[in-house]
ZABANU-961757 format. One record per residue (C-alpha): x, y negated, z; residue number from 1. Coordinates in nm, 3 decimals, padded with zeros to 5 digits. Example, Ala and Ser with C-alpha at 12.3 -4.5 7.8 and 13.67 -1.06 7.14 Angstrom:
2
REC      px      py      pz num
REC  01.230  00.450  00.780   1
REC  01.367  00.106  00.714   2
This chain:
84
REC      px      py      pz num
REC  15.489 -18.428  05.821   1
REC  15.857 -18.274  05.871   2
REC  16.065 -18.427  06.144   3
REC  16.364 -18.567  06.039   4
REC  16.538 -18.874  06.124   5
REC  16.522 -19.028  05.769   6
REC  16.126 -18.999  05.761   7
REC  16.141 -19.171  06.101   8
REC  16.382 -19.407  06.049   9
REC  16.142 -19.493  05.715  10
REC  15.834 -19.553  05.941  11
REC  16.019 -19.721  06.185  12
REC  16.160 -19.992  05.920  13
REC  15.810 -20.029  05.772  14
REC  15.680 -20.127  06.128  15
REC  15.971 -20.378  06.189  16
REC  15.897 -20.512  05.857  17
REC  15.568 -20.543  05.876  18
REC  15.558 -20.678  06.227  19
REC  15.892 -20.916  06.262  20
REC  15.871 -20.986  05.847  21
REC  16.249 -20.934  05.803  22
REC  16.434 -20.769  05.490  23
REC  16.450 -20.345  05.542  24
REC  16.796 -20.354  05.373  25
REC  16.931 -20.530  05.721  26
REC  16.800 -20.261  05.935  27
REC  17.049 -19.980  06.027  28
REC  17.057 -19.770  06.347  29
REC  17.288 -20.003  06.488  30
REC  17.046 -20.293  06.461  31
REC  16.942 -20.390  06.806  32
REC  16.573 -20.491  06.850  33
REC  16.641 -20.828  07.056  34
REC  16.992 -20.949  06.918  35
REC  16.988 -20.872  06.570  36
REC  16.583 -20.917  06.452  37
REC  16.517 -21.171  06.706  38
REC  16.219 -20.955  06.858  39
REC  16.064 -21.021  07.174  40
REC  15.948 -20.785  07.439  41
REC  15.567 -20.788  07.273  42
REC  15.730 -20.739  06.897  43
REC  15.847 -20.408  07.033  44
REC  15.584 -20.306  07.180  45
REC  15.346 -20.384  06.870  46
REC  15.618 -20.205  06.681  47
REC  15.634 -19.874  06.910  48
REC  15.234 -19.884  06.896  49
REC  15.251 -19.868  06.465  50
REC  15.472 -19.586  06.503  51
REC  15.283 -19.398  06.732  52
REC  14.973 -19.505  06.530  53
REC  15.178 -19.363  06.183  54
REC  15.270 -19.049  06.357  55
REC  15.022 -18.937  06.569  56
REC  15.221 -18.917  06.883  57
REC  15.262 -19.114  07.254  58
REC  15.625 -19.280  07.369  59
REC  15.646 -19.304  07.735  60
REC  15.656 -19.644  07.811  61
REC  15.962 -19.592  08.057  62
REC  16.154 -19.455  07.798  63
REC  16.050 -19.708  07.510  64
REC  16.176 -20.005  07.818  65
REC  16.520 -19.862  07.743  66
REC  16.576 -19.857  07.353  67
REC  16.835 -20.107  07.289  68
REC  16.866 -20.074  06.868  69
REC  16.679 -19.876  06.586  70
REC  16.909 -19.564  06.600  71
REC  16.793 -19.508  06.997  72
REC  16.431 -19.564  06.888  73
REC  16.449 -19.270  06.589  74
REC  16.627 -19.039  06.838  75
REC  16.381 -19.105  07.081  76
REC  16.065 -19.046  06.840  77
REC  16.232 -18.779  06.690  78
REC  16.268 -18.599  07.041  79
REC  15.876 -18.675  07.115  80
REC  15.813 -18.550  06.759  81
REC  15.986 -18.226  06.848  82
REC  15.814 -18.157  07.154  83
REC  15.486 -18.202  06.979  84
C-alpha cells in the first residue's frame, strides 16, 4: 500500500467508526479521541490495534499514549510506515 496521509486517515476512520459507532463525516484530523469522540483509553487501544493489524505495523505504546487527536495519530502511523 502506498504510504500517504489520505490512506492512513481512511483506515483510521474505518476503525474509529467500527469501534465507536460514529459518523465518519464527523471525523477530521482535529477530532479528539476523548473529548470529541467520547472514547476511553480502552477504545483508543482497540482503535490502534485495529490500525496496526490493517496496516501490518506496530506502534510504540509510549508514543500512542501521547496521541490526543486523529491528526496526531495519522502522523505517528505515517512515521512508522515510512520507517518500516
